C-alpha positions in Angstrom: -29.6 29.3 -8.0 -26.3 28.1 -7.1 -23.8 30.3 -5.4 -20.7 29.5 -7.1 -18.6 31.0 -4.3 -19.5 28.2 -1.9 -18.6 25.4 -4.3 -15.5 24.0 -3.8 -13.0 22.7 -6.3 -12.1 19.9 -4.5 -13.2 17.4 -7.3 -10.8 18.7 -9.6 -7.8 17.9 -7.1 -5.1 16.1 -8.9 -3.5 14.3 -5.8 -3.7 10.9 -4.9 -6.3 9.1 -3.0 -5.3 7.0 -0.1 -6.1 3.4 0.1 -7.6 1.9 3.5 -5.8 -1.4 4.3 -6.2 -4.2 6.9 -2.9 -5.8 7.6 -2.5 -9.0 9.6 -0.7 -11.9 10.4 -0.8 -15.7 10.9 2.4 -18.0 11.9 3.5 -18.1 8.2 2.6 -15.1 6.3 1.3 -11.4 6.3 -1.8 -10.5 4.9 -2.8 -7.2 3.3 -6.4 -6.6 2.5 -7.6 -3.6 0.8 -11.1 -2.8 -0.6 -10.9 -1.3 -4.1 -14.4 -1.6 -5.7 -14.8 -0.8 -9.3 -11.1 -1.4 -10.4 -10.0 -4.2 -12.7 -6.7 -6.2 -11.7 -5.0 -4.9 -14.8 -5.3 -1.2 -13.3 -3.4 -1.9 -10.1 0.4 -2.3 -9.7 1.8 -4.0 -6.2 5.4 -3.8 -5.5 7.0 -5.6 -2.2 10.3 -5.3 -1.0 11.8 -6.8 2.2 10.6 -3.8 3.9 7.7 -2.2 2.0 4.2 -3.0 0.2 3.1 -0.5 -2.3 -0.1 -0.7 -3.9 -1.0 1.9 -6.9 -4.0 1.7 -9.2 -6.7 4.1 -10.5 -10.8 3.8 -10.0 -12.2 5.4 -13.2 -15.8 6.6 -12.8 -18.6 4.8 -14.6 -20.0 7.8 -16.1 -18.8 11.1 -17.8 -21.0 13.7 -16.0 -19.5 17.2 -15.7 -18.9 17.8 -11.6 -21.4 20.6 -11.5 -24.2 18.2 -12.4 -23.9 16.0 -9.6 -25.8 16.3 -6.6 -23.8 14.5 -4.6 -20.1 13.1 -5.3 -18.6 11.1 -2.5 -16.8 8.3 -4.3 -13.1 9.0 -5.1 -12.1 8.6 -8.9 -8.6 8.9 -9.9 -5.2 7.7 -8.8 -4.7 6.1 -5.8 -1.7 4.6 -3.7 -0.5 3.3 -0.4 2.8 2.3 1.0 3.2 0.4 4.2 6.1 -0.6 6.0 6.0 -4.2 7.1 6.5 -4.9 10.6 8.9 -7.9 9.9 11.2 -9.2 7.1 9.1 -11.0 4.2 10.1 -13.3 1.3 8.5 -11.0 -1.6 9.5 -13.4 -4.3 6.9 -15.7 -3.3 4.0 -13.1 -2.5 0.5 -13.7 -4.2 -2.1 -11.4 -4.7 -5.8 -11.7 -5.9 -8.8 -9.6 -6.7 -12.2 -10.9 -6.1 -15.6 -9.0 -5.4 -13.8 -5.8 -5.1 -11.2 -6.9 -2.5 -7.4 -7.1 -2.9 -5.7 -10.1 -0.9 -1.9 -9.9 -0.9 -0.3 -12.9 0.8 3.3 -12.3 1.8 5.4 -15.2 3.4 7.3 -14.2 6.5 11.3 -14.7 5.7 12.5 -17.6 7.9 15.9 -16.7 8.0 16.9 -14.8 11.2 19.1 -11.9 10.0 20.8 -11.1 13.5 24.6 -10.4 13.3 26.6 -10.4 16.8 29.1 -7.7 16.5 32.0 -8.2 18.5 33.3 -4.8 20.6 36.9 -4.2 20.4 38.4 -3.0 23.5 40.7 0.2 22.3 42.2 0.1 26.1 43.2 -3.5 25.9 47.1 -4.1 25.1 47.8 -5.5 21.3 48.9 -8.7 21.5 50.7 -10.7 18.2 50.5 -14.3 17.9 
């Protein structure tokens, strides 16, 4: 007989699961890899700005069994999301993504433009010279 007082209701938690990722670079691109087995490409949304990549999706169970019928349930089923602040500026317009064998691969070109502005400091103690 099962003691219901020991049964945790964590399976009915409606929060999003967090997606594990690997992020690395080569000379021209930043790459984001995420294992998302059991998810179709149509169930994943990716947004990329010049600073952040966000992956959202939902993993649906391949069965319809009430929680109390499981002996073990370690797989996360439901919505998941992950945002990652990119370490450098990227060209989000030319990003590409593929999903094959349960592995999401995102390739984001690095932004070749250097966005550095030199700011000259005005000396407030210096006399104003009109030309």
